[in-house]
C-alpha positions, 0 to 999 in steps of 0.5 A: 105736608105741602109747602110753597117755596117763595123767598129763597135767599136766606142762609138757612135751609128752607126745606125739611126732609119729607116735606112735599111740594107740587113740581111743575115740569115741561115734558116732551111726549113725542115729536112736536108734543109737549105738556106741562105736568104736575107731580108731587115730590118728596123734598129729601135729597139723596147722598151727594144731591142738590135741589135747585130752584130754577130761575132762568132757562135758555132756549136754543136751536138744539131745543128746537131739534129736541122738540121736533124730533130731528136731533141726532140723539134720537136716531142714535138711540140715546134720547127718547120720550117722555123727557123734560128738556132744558140744558141752559139754566141758572138757579139757587140751591134750596136743599143739599143731601149728605156728602155734598161738597162743603163749598156749597150752601143753601142760597147760593147762585149756581149753574151745572155742568151739562154732562156726566159719565157713566155710573162709574165716573158719577160715583167718583165725582160724587165722592171727590166733592170737586167739579172735575171728579177723579178717575173712573174704572170705565175705560172710555170715561177715564180718558180726558174728555172721554165721558162725552164719548161714553154711551152710558153718559147722561146729558142734562135735558137730553137723555138720562137726566131731566132738564131744567124746564121744571120748577125744581131740579135735582142735580149732582152737587159735585157738578154745580158751580157757584157764581157771585150775586153780581152776575145776573140770572140771565148771564148765569144761564149763558154758562152752558153755551159759553162753556161749549164755546170755550171748548171749541176755542180751546180745541182750535188753539191746540197745535199739532205739538200740543202747544197753544197757538198765541194770538192767531187770526180766526174766522167764525162762521155763524152769527147766532148766539153760540157764534157771538159767545165764541167771539167773546171767548176768542177775544178773552183768549187774546185772539184776533177775530178777523171776520164773523160770517153770517146772514143777519144784519143785526147779529153781525152788527152785534159782532162788530160791537163785541170786537170782530175786525170785520163782518161778512153777510154771506146772503148779500156779498157773494160766494165763498170765493168772494169771502176768500178774496176779502180775507186775503186782500192786500196779500194777507194770509188766510186765517189759520183757524175757522170755527163753525157755529152755524149748525147748517150744512153749508157752513161746514163747506164754507169753513173748510174753504176760508182757512189757510193750508194746514189750518184748523177747522172746529165744527161746533154746530148741529144741523139736525141730521142734515147732510153736508157736501164736502170734497175730501180732496179739499181737506187732503190737498190742503192738509186741513185739521178738522175736529168736532167739538161736543158739549163741554168739559169741567175745565171749560166750565171753570173758564166760563165761571171765571169769565162771568164772575170777572165781567168778561161776558156781555149779554146777548139776551134780547127776548124773555118770556115768563113761565113754562106755559110759554115754551111752545111760543119760545120754540116758535120764536127760535124757529123763526126769529123776529128782527133783532132777536139774538137770544131768548130765555124763559124766566121761571122764578128769577123774580123770587130769588136773590137780593131785590136789587139783583132781580131779573128784569120783568118780562 
């Protein structure tokens, strides 16, 4: 029996066990090689599993690296082909397996945590029924945030778990987070980069003594979508964003609108020394924190240059395995604290959901394309953004989901 899935915003399950549908998926088959594949799928959820109809998927610079094969996960032996990408998404639950958390129900608007630890932790999370899970017998996963260092982990759309560029997505139910219906699909799909931004800010604010620094001055290097989300998280946390550094006038203007005290176009206004002079004018101390969100080699050295002695630098961007030129003496002599921030953790997702539900996030989505067949076009646009583009998303099924007054805008 083949069913087509259409209207999904009903309170009763629409899918019966052993029904079969044709699922379409975007599959990377090699560097620069992609195709839409159709597969029949039995609609029977495993224990602790949810079936989600995907509404919207965001496309970012990391997707470009996955597409062209330059992402570090390939050279590290973690990612491989064939694989379905898509790590920024929102969707609606259409079926639930046994043992799923009672807080979940068919018809709910959901987003999902990006990473899961090895099978030991996955079993604990599934049994606990809570997004944060419990303790694992894996020595790496047992530490706070350790699952992101476990070589046996899974990351949605990267490795060991298919991404959301498919019409139906199977997902560990315990790692789903629900959002109220007033949160638009496009905003909901920003939950993954927003969670990553929150983790970078959380790490940046953590002082040597473990206390959280209150209301520090921060410079954000990188005016792309992640940088703009970092800015919003910083403002939500009560920080002063002294300066947003970038090279795109439209994005820098958006940063002003979102609350940056000042902006600096590095392509037009001179060297890193000029920026230091600008930040310290009037005898002001340099910011105590820099968050790098550009994903370019030059942004790393710039971030190290613009913080005060003893300051903290958090590196968030991925540069496609490119080398950065850094003088170790600058770090040692100025006693800088440099830390990498990868992906996100359950507490970051909780904060992202709180921000989205409370209206604390302004959309940065400027472009949308409809359908899986627009994936190549989306990649091209992210590679060479047209004037005014901040964030691009692919709309898969949002027009079919939720109450009529909450539909996503037509493409």
